[in-house]
C-alpha positions as protocol buffer text, in pm:
chain_id: "A"
residue {
  index: 1
  type: MET
  ca { x: 14356 y: 18986 z: 3438 }
}
residue {
  index: 2
  type: ASN
  ca { x: 14446 y: 18681 z: 3644 }
}
residue {
  index: 3
  type: GLY
  ca { x: 14335 y: 18657 z: 4009 }
}
residue {
  index: 4
  type: PRO
  ca { x: 14552 y: 18542 z: 4301 }
}
residue {
  index: 5
  type: THR
  ca { x: 14697 y: 18196 z: 4277 }
}
residue {
  index: 6
  type: PRO
  ca { x: 14603 y: 17920 z: 4527 }
}
residue {
  index: 7
  type: LEU
  ca { x: 14942 y: 17969 z: 4694 }
}
residue {
  index: 8
  type: GLN
  ca { x: 14881 y: 18343 z: 4730 }
}
residue {
  index: 9
  type: LYS
  ca { x: 14534 y: 18277 z: 4873 }
}
residue {
  index: 10
  type: ARG
  ca { x: 14682 y: 18033 z: 5122 }
}
residue {
  index: 11
  type: GLU
  ca { x: 14952 y: 18281 z: 5227 }
}
residue {
  index: 12
  type: HIS
  ca { x: 14691 y: 18556 z: 5264 }
}
residue {
  index: 13
  type: PHE
  ca { x: 14474 y: 18326 z: 5477 }
}
residue {
  index: 14
  type: LEU
  ca { x: 14766 y: 18229 z: 5701 }
}
residue {
  index: 15
  type: LYS
  ca { x: 14860 y: 18596 z: 5748 }
}
residue {
  index: 16
  type: ARG
  ca { x: 14504 y: 18674 z: 5857 }
}
residue {
  index: 17
  type: VAL
  ca { x: 14505 y: 18380 z: 6097 }
}
residue {
  index: 18
  type: TRP
  ca { x: 14841 y: 18485 z: 6246 }
}
residue {
  index: 19
  type: LYS
  ca { x: 14719 y: 18843 z: 6281 }
}
residue {
  index: 20
  type: THR
  ca { x: 14413 y: 18720 z: 6471 }
}
residue {
  index: 21
  type: VAL
  ca { x: 14624 y: 18493 z: 6691 }
}
residue {
  index: 22
  type: LYS
  ca { x: 14856 y: 18783 z: 6778 }
}
residue {
  index: 23
  type: LYS
  ca { x: 14559 y: 18997 z: 6877 }
}
residue {
  index: 24
  type: ILE
  ca { x: 14428 y: 18720 z: 7102 }
}
residue {
  index: 25
  type: ILE
  ca { x: 14773 y: 18680 z: 7262 }
}
residue {
  index: 26
  type: TYR
  ca { x: 14797 y: 19054 z: 7323 }
}
residue {
  index: 27
  type: TYR
  ca { x: 14448 y: 19068 z: 7475 }
}
residue {
  index: 28
  type: LEU
  ca { x: 14519 y: 18769 z: 7699 }
}
residue {
  index: 29
  type: PHE
  ca { x: 14849 y: 18918 z: 7812 }
}
residue {
  index: 30
  type: TYR
  ca { x: 14698 y: 19252 z: 7908 }
}
residue {
  index: 31
  type: LEU
  ca { x: 14397 y: 19081 z: 8066 }
}
residue {
  index: 32
  type: GLN
  ca { x: 14612 y: 18865 z: 8294 }
}
residue {
  index: 33
  type: LEU
  ca { x: 14834 y: 19165 z: 8371 }
}
residue {
  index: 34
  type: PHE
  ca { x: 14527 y: 19365 z: 8470 }
}
residue {
  index: 35
  type: TYR
  ca { x: 14408 y: 19075 z: 8690 }
}
residue {
  index: 36
  type: ILE
  ca { x: 14746 y: 19049 z: 8864 }
}
residue {
  index: 37
  type: VAL
  ca { x: 14749 y: 19423 z: 8942 }
}
residue {
  index: 38
  type: LEU
  ca { x: 14384 y: 19415 z: 9051 }
}
residue {
  index: 39
  type: LEU
  ca { x: 14455 y: 19139 z: 9302 }
}
residue {
  index: 40
  type: ARG
  ca { x: 14701 y: 19371 z: 9473 }
}
residue {
  index: 41
  type: TRP
  ca { x: 14389 y: 19515 z: 9640 }
}
residue {
  index: 42
  type: VAL
  ca { x: 14104 y: 19274 z: 9559 }
}
residue {
  index: 43
  type: ASN
  ca { x: 14076 y: 18910 z: 9671 }
}
residue {
  index: 44
  type: PRO
  ca { x: 14022 y: 18645 z: 9401 }
}
residue {
  index: 45
  type: PRO
  ca { x: 13656 y: 18539 z: 9361 }
}
residue {
  index: 46
  type: ILE
  ca { x: 13765 y: 18173 z: 9354 }
}
residue {
  index: 47
  type: THR
  ca { x: 14082 y: 17979 z: 9282 }
}
residue {
  index: 48
  type: MET
  ca { x: 14118 y: 17665 z: 9071 }
}
residue {
  index: 49
  type: THR
  ca { x: 14209 y: 17462 z: 9381 }
}
residue {
  index: 50
  type: GLN
  ca { x: 13901 y: 17587 z: 9566 }
}
residue {
  index: 51
  type: PHE
  ca { x: 13679 y: 17512 z: 9267 }
}
residue {
  index: 52
  type: VAL
  ca { x: 13816 y: 17159 z: 9231 }
}
residue {
  index: 53
  type: SER
  ca { x: 13771 y: 17098 z: 9603 }
}
residue {
  index: 54
  type: TRP
  ca { x: 13408 y: 17206 z: 9575 }
}
residue {
  index: 55
  type: VAL
  ca { x: 13315 y: 17005 z: 9263 }
}
residue {
  index: 56
  type: THR
  ca { x: 13491 y: 16690 z: 9386 }
}
residue {
  index: 57
  type: GLY
  ca { x: 13296 y: 16686 z: 9711 }
}
residue {
  index: 58
  type: HIS
  ca { x: 13573 y: 16793 z: 9950 }
}
residue {
  index: 59
  type: GLY
  ca { x: 13390 y: 17114 z: 10033 }
}
residue {
  index: 60
  type: LEU
  ca { x: 13472 y: 17484 z: 10022 }
}
residue {
  index: 61
  type: LYS
  ca { x: 13481 y: 17680 z: 10346 }
}
residue {
  index: 62
  type: ARG
  ca { x: 13662 y: 18014 z: 10341 }
}
residue {
  index: 63
  type: VAL
  ca { x: 13657 y: 18365 z: 10481 }
}
residue {
  index: 64
  type: TYR
  ca { x: 13895 y: 18626 z: 10344 }
}
residue {
  index: 65
  type: VAL
  ca { x: 14035 y: 18871 z: 10599 }
}
residue {
  index: 66
  type: ASP
  ca { x: 14269 y: 19168 z: 10586 }
}
residue {
  index: 67
  type: ARG
  ca { x: 14627 y: 19111 z: 10701 }
}
residue {
  index: 68
  type: HIS
  ca { x: 14565 y: 19333 z: 11004 }
}
residue {
  index: 69
  type: ALA
  ca { x: 14301 y: 19080 z: 11117 }
}
residue {
  index: 70
  type: ILE
  ca { x: 14559 y: 18799 z: 11123 }
}
residue {
  index: 71
  type: SER
  ca { x: 14780 y: 18754 z: 11427 }
}
residue {
  index: 72
  type: ALA
  ca { x: 15155 y: 18789 z: 11394 }
}
residue {
  index: 73
  type: ASN
  ca { x: 15173 y: 18437 z: 11537 }
}
residue {
  index: 74
  type: ALA
  ca { x: 15002 y: 18294 z: 11228 }
}
residue {
  index: 75
  type: LYS
  ca { x: 15227 y: 18486 z: 10991 }
}
residue {
  index: 76
  type: LEU
  ca { x: 15540 y: 18383 z: 11175 }
}
residue {
  index: 77
  type: ALA
  ca { x: 15425 y: 18020 z: 11194 }
}
residue {
  index: 78
  type: VAL
  ca { x: 15377 y: 17976 z: 10818 }
}
residue {
  index: 79
  type: ILE
  ca { x: 15711 y: 18144 z: 10746 }
}
residue {
  index: 80
  type: ALA
  ca { x: 15881 y: 17917 z: 10999 }
}
residue {
  index: 81
  type: SER
  ca { x: 15714 y: 17610 z: 10855 }
}
residue {
  index: 82
  type: GLU
  ca { x: 15715 y: 17680 z: 10481 }
}
residue {
  index: 83
  type: ASP
  ca { x: 15971 y: 17944 z: 10382 }
}
residue {
  index: 84
  type: GLN
  ca { x: 16216 y: 18077 z: 10639 }
}
residue {
  index: 85
  type: VAL
  ca { x: 16393 y: 18306 z: 10389 }
}
residue {
  index: 86
  type: PHE
  ca { x: 16066 y: 18451 z: 10258 }
}
residue {
  index: 87
  type: PRO
  ca { x: 16161 y: 18817 z: 10322 }
}
residue {
  index: 88
  type: ASP
  ca { x: 16498 y: 18778 z: 10150 }
}
residue {
  index: 89
  type: HIS
  ca { x: 16436 y: 18607 z: 9814 }
}
residue {
  index: 90
  type: ASN
  ca { x: 16286 y: 18739 z: 9491 }
}
residue {
  index: 91
  type: GLY
  ca { x: 16028 y: 18463 z: 9470 }
}
residue {
  index: 92
  type: LEU
  ca { x: 16252 y: 18160 z: 9422 }
}
residue {
  index: 93
  type: ASP
  ca { x: 16480 y: 18000 z: 9679 }
}
residue {
  index: 94
  type: TRP
  ca { x: 16749 y: 17851 z: 9458 }
}
residue {
  index: 95
  type: LYS
  ca { x: 16921 y: 17670 z: 9745 }
}
residue {
  index: 96
  type: SER
  ca { x: 16603 y: 17488 z: 9841 }
}
residue {
  index: 97
  type: ILE
  ca { x: 16528 y: 17408 z: 9476 }
}
residue {
  index: 98
  type: LYS
  ca { x: 16873 y: 17254 z: 9434 }
}
residue {
  index: 99
  type: GLN
  ca { x: 16832 y: 17049 z: 9753 }
}
residue {
  index: 100
  type: ALA
  ca { x: 16489 y: 16928 z: 9638 }
}
residue {
  index: 101
  type: MET
  ca { x: 16626 y: 16823 z: 9298 }
}
residue {
  index: 102
  type: GLU
  ca { x: 16910 y: 16630 z: 9461 }
}
residue {
  index: 103
  type: TYR
  ca { x: 16667 y: 16460 z: 9701 }
}
residue {
  index: 104
  type: ASN
  ca { x: 16431 y: 16363 z: 9417 }
}
residue {
  index: 105
  type: LYS
  ca { x: 16720 y: 16210 z: 9220 }
}
residue {
  index: 106
  type: LYS
  ca { x: 16819 y: 15994 z: 9515 }
}
residue {
  index: 107
  type: LYS
  ca { x: 16460 y: 15895 z: 9594 }
}
residue {
  index: 108
  type: PRO
  ca { x: 16260 y: 15918 z: 9271 }
}
residue {
  index: 109
  type: GLY
  ca { x: 15959 y: 15755 z: 9430 }
}
residue {
  index: 110
  type: ARG
  ca { x: 15923 y: 16034 z: 9687 }
}
residue {
  index: 111
  type: ILE
  ca { x: 15875 y: 16392 z: 9569 }
}
residue {
  index: 112
  type: HIS
  ca { x: 16031 y: 16664 z: 9783 }
}
residue {
  index: 113
  type: GLY
  ca { x: 15930 y: 17020 z: 9695 }
}
residue {
  index: 114
  type: GLY
  ca { x: 16131 y: 17339 z: 9724 }
}
residue {
  index: 115
  type: SER
  ca { x: 15851 y: 17591 z: 9666 }
}
residue {
  index: 116
  type: THR
  ca { x: 15854 y: 17927 z: 9841 }
}
residue {
  index: 117
  type: ILE
  ca { x: 15544 y: 18093 z: 9981 }
}
residue {
  index: 118
  type: SER
  ca { x: 15545 y: 18318 z: 9672 }
}
residue {
  index: 119
  type: GLN
  ca { x: 15544 y: 18014 z: 9441 }
}
residue {
  index: 120
  type: GLN
  ca { x: 15263 y: 17852 z: 9636 }
}
residue {
  index: 121
  type: VAL
  ca { x: 15056 y: 18171 z: 9608 }
}
residue {
  index: 122
  type: ALA
  ca { x: 15121 y: 18189 z: 9233 }
}
residue {
  index: 123
  type: LYS
  ca { x: 15011 y: 17827 z: 9196 }
}
residue {
  index: 124
  type: ASN
  ca { x: 14708 y: 17853 z: 9426 }
}
residue {
  index: 125
  type: VAL
  ca { x: 14572 y: 18182 z: 9287 }
}
residue {
  index: 126
  type: PHE
  ca { x: 14643 y: 18160 z: 8914 }
}
residue {
  index: 127
  type: LEU
  ca { x: 14707 y: 17795 z: 8826 }
}
residue {
  index: 128
  type: TRP
  ca { x: 14613 y: 17435 z: 8891 }
}
residue {
  index: 129
  type: GLN
  ca { x: 14771 y: 17155 z: 9093 }
}
residue {
  index: 130
  type: GLY
  ca { x: 15021 y: 16932 z: 8914 }
}
residue {
  index: 131
  type: ARG
  ca { x: 15384 y: 16892 z: 8819 }
}
residue {
  index: 132
  type: SER
  ca { x: 15393 y: 16945 z: 8443 }
}
residue {
  index: 133
  type: TRP
  ca { x: 15666 y: 17160 z: 8290 }
}
residue {
  index: 134
  type: LEU
  ca { x: 15401 y: 17398 z: 8153 }
}
residue {
  index: 135
  type: ARG
  ca { x: 15255 y: 17459 z: 8497 }
}
residue {
  index: 136
  type: LYS
  ca { x: 15597 y: 17502 z: 8655 }
}
residue {
  index: 137
  type: GLY
  ca { x: 15695 y: 17751 z: 8384 }
}
residue {
  index: 138
  type: LEU
  ca { x: 15378 y: 17954 z: 8438 }
}
residue {
  index: 139
  type: GLU
  ca { x: 15433 y: 17934 z: 8813 }
}
residue {
  index: 140
  type: VAL
  ca { x: 15775 y: 18098 z: 8777 }
}
residue {
  index: 141
  type: TYR
  ca { x: 15623 y: 18375 z: 8563 }
}
residue {
  index: 142
  type: PHE
  ca { x: 15339 y: 18451 z: 8805 }
}
residue {
  index: 143
  type: THR
  ca { x: 15578 y: 18428 z: 9100 }
}
residue {
  index: 144
  type: PHE
  ca { x: 15798 y: 18703 z: 8964 }
}
residue {
  index: 145
  type: MET
  ca { x: 15495 y: 18914 z: 8869 }
}
residue {
  index: 146
  type: ILE
  ca { x: 15341 y: 18909 z: 9217 }
}
residue {
  index: 147
  type: GLU
  ca { x: 15680 y: 18983 z: 9371 }
}
residue {
  index: 148
  type: ILE
  ca { x: 15692 y: 19295 z: 9151 }
}
residue {
  index: 149
  type: PHE
  ca { x: 15331 y: 19414 z: 9182 }
}
residue {
  index: 150
  type: TRP
  ca { x: 15222 y: 19290 z: 9525 }
}
residue {
  index: 151
  type: GLY
  ca { x: 15516 y: 19291 z: 9762 }
}
residue {
  index: 152
  type: LYS
  ca { x: 15586 y: 19057 z: 10053 }
}
residue {
  index: 153
  type: LYS
  ca { x: 15307 y: 19168 z: 10287 }
}
residue {
  index: 154
  type: ARG
  ca { x: 15035 y: 19119 z: 10026 }
}
residue {
  index: 155
  type: ILE
  ca { x: 15181 y: 18784 z: 9916 }
}
residue {
  index: 156
  type: LEU
  ca { x: 15181 y: 18659 z: 10276 }
}
residue {
  index: 157
  type: GLU
  ca { x: 14828 y: 18792 z: 10330 }
}
residue {
  index: 158
  type: MET
  ca { x: 14707 y: 18615 z: 10016 }
}
residue {
  index: 159
  type: TYR
  ca { x: 14880 y: 18292 z: 10117 }
}
residue {
  index: 160
  type: LEU
  ca { x: 14709 y: 18296 z: 10455 }
}
residue {
  index: 161
  type: ASN
  ca { x: 14373 y: 18351 z: 10284 }
}
residue {
  index: 162
  type: VAL
  ca { x: 14385 y: 18094 z: 10000 }
}
residue {
  index: 163
  type: ALA
  ca { x: 14602 y: 17807 z: 10131 }
}
residue {
  index: 164
  type: GLU
  ca { x: 14414 y: 17488 z: 10211 }
}
residue {
  index: 165
  type: MET
  ca { x: 14444 y: 17419 z: 10584 }
}
residue {
  index: 166
  type: GLY
  ca { x: 14226 y: 17113 z: 10614 }
}
residue {
  index: 167
  type: GLU
  ca { x: 13992 y: 16921 z: 10386 }
}
residue {
  index: 168
  type: GLY
  ca { x: 13784 y: 17191 z: 10217 }
}
residue {
  index: 169
  type: ILE
  ca { x: 13907 y: 17451 z: 10466 }
}
residue {
  index: 170
  type: PHE
  ca { x: 14076 y: 17748 z: 10299 }
}
residue {
  index: 171
  type: GLY
  ca { x: 14247 y: 18032 z: 10478 }
}
residue {
  index: 172
  type: ILE
  ca { x: 14361 y: 18102 z: 10829 }
}
residue {
  index: 173
  type: GLU
  ca { x: 14035 y: 18267 z: 10941 }
}
residue {
  index: 174
  type: MET
  ca { x: 13823 y: 17963 z: 10862 }
}
residue {
  index: 175
  type: ALA
  ca { x: 14088 y: 17728 z: 11002 }
}
residue {
  index: 176
  type: ALA
  ca { x: 14098 y: 17926 z: 11329 }
}
residue {
  index: 177
  type: HIS
  ca { x: 13718 y: 17901 z: 11364 }
}
residue {
  index: 178
  type: GLU
  ca { x: 13702 y: 17534 z: 11265 }
}
residue {
  index: 179
  type: TYR
  ca { x: 13982 y: 17416 z: 11495 }
}
residue {
  index: 180
  type: PHE
  ca { x: 13983 y: 17661 z: 11786 }
}
residue {
  index: 181
  type: ASN
  ca { x: 13650 y: 17848 z: 11767 }
}
residue {
  index: 182
  type: LYS
  ca { x: 13817 y: 18189 z: 11746 }
}
residue {
  index: 183
  type: PRO
  ca { x: 13922 y: 18446 z: 11482 }
}
residue {
  index: 184
  type: ALA
  ca { x: 14266 y: 18438 z: 11324 }
}
residue {
  index: 185
  type: LYS
  ca { x: 14371 y: 18754 z: 11507 }
}
residue {
  index: 186
  type: SER
  ca { x: 14341 y: 18567 z: 11839 }
}
residue {
  index: 187
  type: LEU
  ca { x: 14549 y: 18258 z: 11755 }
}
residue {
  index: 188
  type: THR
  ca { x: 14817 y: 18171 z: 12008 }
}
residue {
  index: 189
  type: ARG
  ca { x: 15165 y: 18061 z: 11907 }
}
residue {
  index: 190
  type: GLN
  ca { x: 15081 y: 17696 z: 11975 }
}
residue {
  index: 191
  type: GLU
  ca { x: 14757 y: 17710 z: 11776 }
}
residue {
  index: 192
  type: ALA
  ca { x: 14924 y: 17887 z: 11484 }
}
residue {
  index: 193
  type: ALA
  ca { x: 15204 y: 17630 z: 11484 }
}
residue {
  index: 194
  type: MET
  ca { x: 14953 y: 17345 z: 11473 }
}
residue {
  index: 195
  type: ILE
  ca { x: 14778 y: 17492 z: 11169 }
}
residue {
  index: 196
  type: ALA
  ca { x: 15110 y: 17564 z: 10995 }
}
residue {
  index: 197
  type: ALA
  ca { x: 15222 y: 17206 z: 11059 }
}
residue {
  index: 198
  type: CYS
  ca { x: 14943 y: 17067 z: 10838 }
}
residue {
  index: 199
  type: LEU
  ca { x: 15034 y: 17271 z: 10530 }
}
residue {
  index: 200
  type: PRO
  ca { x: 15246 y: 17011 z: 10347 }
}
residue {
  index: 201
  type: ASN
  ca { x: 14935 y: 16792 z: 10312 }
}
residue {
  index: 202
  type: PRO
  ca { x: 14627 y: 16934 z: 10486 }
}
residue {
  index: 203
  type: LYS
  ca { x: 14400 y: 16652 z: 10373 }
}
residue {
  index: 204
  type: ARG
  ca { x: 14629 y: 16392 z: 10530 }
}
residue {
  index: 205
  type: TYR
  ca { x: 14765 y: 16563 z: 10842 }
}
residue {
  index: 206
  type: LYS
  ca { x: 14479 y: 16641 z: 11078 }
}
residue {
  index: 207
  type: VAL
  ca { x: 14472 y: 16932 z: 11321 }
}
residue {
  index: 208
  type: LYS
  ca { x: 14138 y: 16815 z: 11462 }
}
residue {
  index: 209
  type: PRO
  ca { x: 14138 y: 16544 z: 11581 }
}
residue {
  index: 210
  type: LEU
  ca { x: 14505 y: 16604 z: 11650 }
}
residue {
  index: 211
  type: SER
  ca { x: 14728 y: 16360 z: 11462 }
}
residue {
  index: 212
  type: ALA
  ca { x: 15063 y: 16239 z: 11595 }
}
residue {
  index: 213
  type: TYR
  ca { x: 15236 y: 16411 z: 11302 }
}
residue {
  index: 214
  type: ILE
  ca { x: 15085 y: 16752 z: 11383 }
}
residue {
  index: 215
  type: ALA
  ca { x: 15165 y: 16714 z: 11752 }
}
residue {
  index: 216
  type: SER
  ca { x: 15530 y: 16647 z: 11669 }
}
residue {
  index: 217
  type: LYS
  ca { x: 15570 y: 16886 z: 11376 }
}
residue {
  index: 218
  type: SER
  ca { x: 15409 y: 17177 z: 11563 }
}
residue {
  index: 219
  type: GLN
  ca { x: 15680 y: 17157 z: 11829 }
}
residue {
  index: 220
  type: TRP
  ca { x: 15943 y: 17192 z: 11558 }
}
residue {
  index: 221
  type: VAL
  ca { x: 15753 y: 17488 z: 11411 }
}
residue {
  index: 222
  type: LEU
  ca { x: 15743 y: 17654 z: 11754 }
}
residue {
  index: 223
  type: GLN
  ca { x: 16118 y: 17613 z: 11788 }
}
residue {
  index: 224
  type: GLN
  ca { x: 16171 y: 17769 z: 11447 }
}
residue {
  index: 225
  type: MET
  ca { x: 15937 y: 18056 z: 11537 }
}
residue {
  index: 226
  type: ASN
  ca { x: 16150 y: 18126 z: 11844 }
}
residue {
  index: 227
  type: ASN
  ca { x: 16463 y: 18127 z: 11628 }
}
residue {
  index: 228
  type: LEU
  ca { x: 16315 y: 18365 z: 11371 }
}
residue {
  index: 229
  type: GLN
  ca { x: 16123 y: 18593 z: 11605 }
}
residue {
  index: 230
  type: SER
  ca { x: 16393 y: 18860 z: 11638 }
}
residue {
  index: 231
  type: ASP
  ca { x: 16482 y: 18881 z: 11268 }
}
residue {
  index: 232
  type: PRO
  ca { x: 16410 y: 19245 z: 11166 }
}
residue {
  index: 233
  type: ASP
  ca { x: 16320 y: 19154 z: 10806 }
}
residue {
  index: 234
  type: ILE
  ca { x: 16063 y: 18902 z: 10927 }
}
residue {
  index: 235
  type: GLN
  ca { x: 15928 y: 19150 z: 11180 }
}
residue {
  index: 236
  type: ARG
  ca { x: 15865 y: 19403 z: 10901 }
}
residue {
  index: 237
  type: VAL
  ca { x: 15668 y: 19143 z: 10705 }
}
residue {
  index: 238
  type: ILE
  ca { x: 15454 y: 19011 z: 10989 }
}
residue {
  index: 239
  type: GLU
  ca { x: 15376 y: 19339 z: 11167 }
}
residue {
  index: 240
  type: THR
  ca { x: 15003 y: 19385 z: 11225 }
}
residue {
  index: 241
  type: THR
  ca { x: 14985 y: 19755 z: 11315 }
}
residue {
  index: 242
  type: VAL
  ca { x: 14704 y: 19926 z: 11127 }
}
residue {
  index: 243
  type: PRO
  ca { x: 14849 y: 20225 z: 10934 }
}
């Protein structure tokens, strides 16, 4: 009786390899899904951006705090500065994305982003810095997932805890202590606006010593905060009342 032919052996081997690959894909999918759901209540042990900052010598200073320990001023300031339609979109702001694409076509040497707060959280918590199509595709996936499983209040809380707000300074609590020697819950509107103004490039735009850019940009942020203050959707997101 003849045994399997070389072609049959090869096909059998490839089937076993594919079966193993599928199992790995399934395990990875459920593992990342579990991690996403877990972070609805638990803060990430470390993010890729924080790790890179630490190993490259830029430092890692952070203190995670609950959203009720963050002043409404800080929440309003980052919304005013980074994503004024944050309560209204599903993770992506298509109008801003279109405007950014048009700007980048006109001025290819200068990159203008259109990322929402949700996208920035997805990037900062789950991914790495960069502009590859792979990373952008994963960013969209994680953005939609956190919108589904976390909700706006948790996304904003996470943003205020993991965003870099100075060289090696991560999160609003550490930024408040570093710049103003106070906790995040005590930040004034002016102080919150100054921190929010550095977010586009916290390593370049200095809150302390105060740079000319931050001094100017923070006044714009304050004006936007005044314009957005009475919006009921924003008020629901930034409320600090302990349940």
